[in-house]
C-alpha positions in Angstrom: 4.7 20.8 -14.7 2.7 19.9 -12.7 3.3 16.8 -12.2 6.6 16.9 -11.6 6.0 19.1 -8.9 3.4 17.1 -7.0 5.7 14.4 -6.8 8.0 16.3 -5.8 5.7 17.8 -2.9 5.0 14.1 -2.4 8.4 13.0 -2.1 9.6 16.1 0.0 6.8 15.1 2.8 7.3 11.4 3.0 10.9 12.6 3.8 10.3 14.6 6.3 7.8 12.3 7.9 10.5 9.6 7.7 13.0 12.0 9.4 10.5 12.0 12.4 9.7 9.0 12.9 13.3 8.1 12.1 14.8 10.1 15.1 12.0 8.9 17.6 12.7 4.8 16.8 16.8 6.0 16.5 16.1 7.8 20.2 13.8 4.7 21.7 16.9 2.3 20.4 19.8 4.0 21.6 18.5 5.8 24.9 21.1 5.4 27.7 20.4 4.5 30.5 22.2 5.8 33.7 25.8 4.1 33.2 25.7 2.9 30.2 27.7 3.9 27.2 26.4 6.6 24.1 26.1 4.0 20.7 25.5 6.0 18.1 23.8 3.7 15.2 25.9 3.1 12.0 25.1 4.7 8.7 23.1 1.6 7.5 21.1 1.6 10.1 19.7 5.5 9.4 19.9 4.6 6.0 17.9 1.4 5.7 15.3 2.2 8.4 14.5 5.6 6.1 14.2 3.6 3.1 12.1 1.4 4.7 10.0 3.9 6.4 9.7 5.4 2.7 8.6 2.5 1.1 5.7 1.5 3.8 4.5 5.4 3.3 4.5 5.6 -0.5 2.1 2.4 -1.2 -0.8 4.7 0.6 -0.3 7.6 -1.8 -0.1 5.6 -4.9 -3.6 3.9 -3.8 -5.1 7.3 -2.9 -3.3 8.8 -6.2 -4.9 5.8 -7.9 -8.9 6.9 -6.1 -7.9 10.3 -6.8 -7.5 10.2 -10.3 -9.3 7.0 -10.8 -6.9 5.1 -12.7 -5.5 2.0 -12.4 -2.1 2.5 -11.2 -0.1 -0.6 -10.5 1.6 -1.5 -7.7 4.6 -3.9 -9.0 
C-alpha cells in the first residue's frame, strides 16, 4: 500500500509540474502581439507536450529511486 501511495504522489507531482511547464511554453508560443489573431492550440499539441514533459521528468525520478533503494532499476 505504501508503494502505491508513493507512486501516486510522484505522478501527481509530475502532472502538476508538467501543467505549469505546459502553461509557460504555450504562453510563449501563442502569446498574441498587438493586432494578431489569438490562436488556441489544439488538444493534440497540449497532450503531446504533457506526455513529453512527463517522459523527460520521470527518468531522473527512476534514477533517484534506484539510488535510494540501491537496486538496479532498468530504464528499458
